[in-house]
N, C-alpha and C positions, 0 to 999 in steps of 0.2 A: 300309400299313406303310412304314418308311424303308428304301428299298432302298440308302441310301449305308452301310448297316452293312457290315463287312468281315469275310469269313469268318476265325474264328480259326485260327492255325496253331500247332500240330495242333488239328483239331476238339476231339478228346478228348485231354488230355495225360495224363502218367504218374500225375500224382497224383489224376486223376479216376478212372482206370482202377483205382488201388488202393482208392479210397473203395468201388468196387463191391463188391470182395471183403469190404472192411469192414462194408459194410450187410448181408450175408449173415451174417456171424457175429454183428452186432447183433440181427438177427432172431433168431437161435437163443436169445439171451438172454432177447428180448421173450417168448417163447412159454414160458419157465419159470413156475413160480408166480408171480402178479402181486403188485405192491406193495399193490394195494387189498385183496386176500384176506389178506396178511400184517397190515395195519393192522387189518382188522376184526378179526382174531382176538386181536390185541394189545389193542385196547380192549375187547373182550368180556371178557378176563381181567383187566381194570385195574379194570372196574367193581364197585361194591360189590355184594354180593348182594342186599339190597332193591331196588336198581335194576334189577338183571337180573330179578328176579321180577316187578317191575311192567311191565318191557317185555315180558315173555313173557305176560302177563295180558292186555295191549293186543293183542298179536298174535294170541292166540286168538280176539279179539272178531271178526276179520276173516279169511275164508279167502284163501288166495293167489290164487285165481280170481277173487273180489270186488275184490281190489286191483289185479289185472290188468286187469280190466273198468273199474274207475276210472281207471287211467292211460291207458287207450286214449279213454276220454271225454273226459279233460283234454287229451290230444293234438288231438282232433277240434274240440272246442268251444273250446279255447283257443289255437289255432294263431295267430290274428292277435296274440294277448297275447304268445306266444312270439317271433313275428317282430319285434315292437317291442322286446322286451327285447334280443334278440341284436343288432339293427340298432345299438343304442346302442353295442355292444362289438365289432362286426365290423370288419374293415379293407377299405377300397376299392381298387379297382384303380389308381387314381390315386395313392393313398399308398403302394402296393407299387412302382410305377415311379418315384416320386419318390425313395424310399428306396435303391431299387437302382440309380438314376442318379447318387445322391451317392456310393455306395460304388463304384459301376463305371461311370465317366463314358464309356458307349458311345453316348449319345444315343438311347436306345430310347424309342419313342412309343407301342408297343402292347405289351400283356402278353405276347403270344406270341413277341414278340422276346428275351425273357429267356434264350431258349435260346442265345443269342450269348455268354453271361456263362459264367463258370466255376461248376462246381457247389458247390465248396468256398465261393466268394464269397456265393452265395445261400444256403448252408447259415448263414452268420453272421447274415443278416437273420432267417432263420426261429428260430434261437436266441434272438435279442432278442424275436422275437415270442412265442414261447412263454412267457416271463417273464409277459407281460401276461394272457394265458389262464389260466395257472395261478393267478394272483391273484384273476382274475374268478371261476373256480370255487370258489375258497376263499370269497370273499365272497357269491356266490350260495348256496353250500352252507349258509354259516351264516344267512343271512337267512330262505330257505325253510325250513331245518330247524328254525328257532326255534319255528315252529308245531306241531313235534312231529307225532304221529300224524295230524292233520288236515290237515297240509300235505305229507304223503307222497306223494300221487300227482302233484301238480303239482311238487313238487321232482324227482322222477325225470324227469319229462317235460321239464322245463326244463333240468335239468343234461345230459340224453341230446342236447336240441337243440343246447346249447352245444359239445357234443363234434362234432356234426354239422357244425355251421358251422365249427368250427376246423379241420376236415379239408379243407374247402372253402378255407379262408385259405391252408392250406400248399399245397394244389394250385396256387393263383395265385402265390405266391412261385416257384414252379418254372416259371411260364409257361402253365400249363394253365388255359383260360378257362372255368370252371364256370358263369359268368352269362350266358354267350352260346352256349354249345356244350352242347345237351342230354346227349349222349353222355358229356362229361367230367363233368356233375353225376352221372349213373348211376354212372361209375367211382369218383367221390369216395365217393358213398354205398355201394358195395360195399367200399371200403378203411374206412370208418367202421364198418360191420357187423362186418368181421373184425376190426378192432382190439378191439372190445369182448370179442371170443371169439377171440383169436389161434390157439387150438389147434384151431379149427374143429369143435367138439362139436356144432353143431346142424347142421340141413340147410339149407345154403346154396345159392345158385344158381350157374350154370357160371361166370359171371364171378368170383365170390368164390373157387371153387376154383382158378380158373386165377391169382388173385392169391396164394393161398397155394403154389401150385407156383413162382410168379415168385419168390417171396420167400426161398425156400430155394436158388435156383439161383445160383451165381456162375461167370460165364463171361467175366471179363476178357479173357483171352487170345483167345478165339473171336471176341468183339466187334472187338477191335483188328485181327486179321487180315482178317475178313470185311468191315471199313468201306471198305479200298480198293477194294472190287469193288461196292459199291453195296448198297442196302437188300435188293434182290430176292435178292442171294446170301446176305446175313444170313437172311432168311426161309427159304431152300432148306436152310440148315443146320439149321433147327430150334431148340430150346432158348428162351432169353430172345427173341429177336426174334419168333419164332413165336407165343410165347404171348401178347405184347403185340398182335401183330395180330388173334389170336382175341379177345381181351379187349374191343379196339376194336370190332370187328365186333358182338360180343356186346352190348356197351353201346348200339350205336347201334339194333338192334334193340328192346332194352328200351326206350329212350327213345321211339321212335316208338309202342310200345305204349301207354307212359304216358300220352303225349302224346294219343292218341286217348280215352283213358279219362278224364284229368283236365284236358285243356287245358294251354296254357303256363302260365297263372297259376297252377294248382293242381299242378303238376308237382313241386314241392320238397316239398309237403304230402304228396303220394301216395308218394313215394320215403320220406320219413321215417317215415310211419305203417307201411309195409310193413317198414321195419327195425325199427320199435319192436315190431312183431308177432312177429318173429323172436327179439329179444333181450328183451323185455319180461318175460317169464315169469323168466328169469334174474335180471333187475334187481330184481324183487320179493324173492327169495331174498337177495338181496346186500344191500339196504337194509332189511329188516326190523327190524333194530336200531335204525335212526335213529327209531323210534317212542318210545323211551325219552325222556320229557319233559326230564327235569333235563339230561342231557347230550346231547340230540338236536342242538342247534345246532353244538357242537363234533365230533360224529361226522360228521354230515351235511358239515360244511365239509372235515373230514379226508380221509373218503372221495371225495368229489367232486373234490378236488385230486389225489389219486392216480389216479384213473380218468382226469383230464383228462390227466395227465402220460402215462399209458400210451398213450392214443389220439394225442397229439402224437407221441410217440416212433414209434409205428407209422408214422404216416402220412409222417412225415419219411423215415423208412428207405425206404417203398415209393416216394415220388416222387423221393428222390435217386437210387435205382437206376433207375427209369423214367426219368430226366431224361437219364442218362449213355447209356443204352441207345438211346434215340431221338434222341440230339442231332444227329446227322449227318442224319438224314433231315429233321427239322424245319428245321435250317439251309438244306439244299439246297432245301426246298419253298418257303421264303420268297424266297431269293435269285433263284430260277426262276420265281416268282409263279405257282405250281401250285396250282389250286384244290384243295379237299378231294373225296375220291372215297369213297363209302361202302365201310367195310371197310379203308381205308387208316389209317394212324398220324398223328396231327398233334400 
């Protein structure tokens, strides 16, 4: 890493502290009835009755359990295809650094050095990136949705995998290395799972529960006061810093267990399938309307776009809060050349 980077003064400025509280308010709006649900209802009301009846007849030819099983088979057997499709649409660390240095000329050479930037500057890059992912979701939904009923399982798996990768991309924009740090990949996966069910009405893991608690807490004043005394003081105060420390430690343990089970190459596959198992049954309920042949392409594209927008906003809210809360610790660690220690934050 470039040790010529200069510590920003102040490390967290007033605008960033205000953002921390704003992200808490934004989360409260995110857990209101989602746009995807509203669009589903509106589309259902707008469809002519004969088409509704045809869709209902198709839906009755397969049970939710059968559809769920087909989704899981598609995720297992078609994972390489998912990776290839997503790879064409994913953004690289190099591209993120290039964009960041164009907007914020700090000479950053490693993605972790993005913590030297201002959160509101990085959020501008994320906003521009979101547009690309939303367009992708609309195109993907229309293409795979055109197959109607028979394309439904792969459509659900592919769209969900694109959301999964989109969360990883947002993590990287805020300097979290999901490509080389298994614990960060686990955290991104937990954020993705929670983004699909922000009210946490399924049985999530400990890290997911911590993420939910973290999202509703706004402690700009506490962080500002404690930052002068160092991270150990912040942890001793509890609240957001303590939650982040716990989340990072849990993620490290989960990554270690997943690596033993799946190996380095299979880690992402393992995490994605576990998340899909948690949310898959809900996805079958939300998307059964896509089976209507005449309107399936439009319905699929519209629903996938709304869902992608929800996931992107959730991930952006989480990583902005996390970026500001951890900023001082991350900068000090880079400037002091401190190695990562299990259970610490990076």
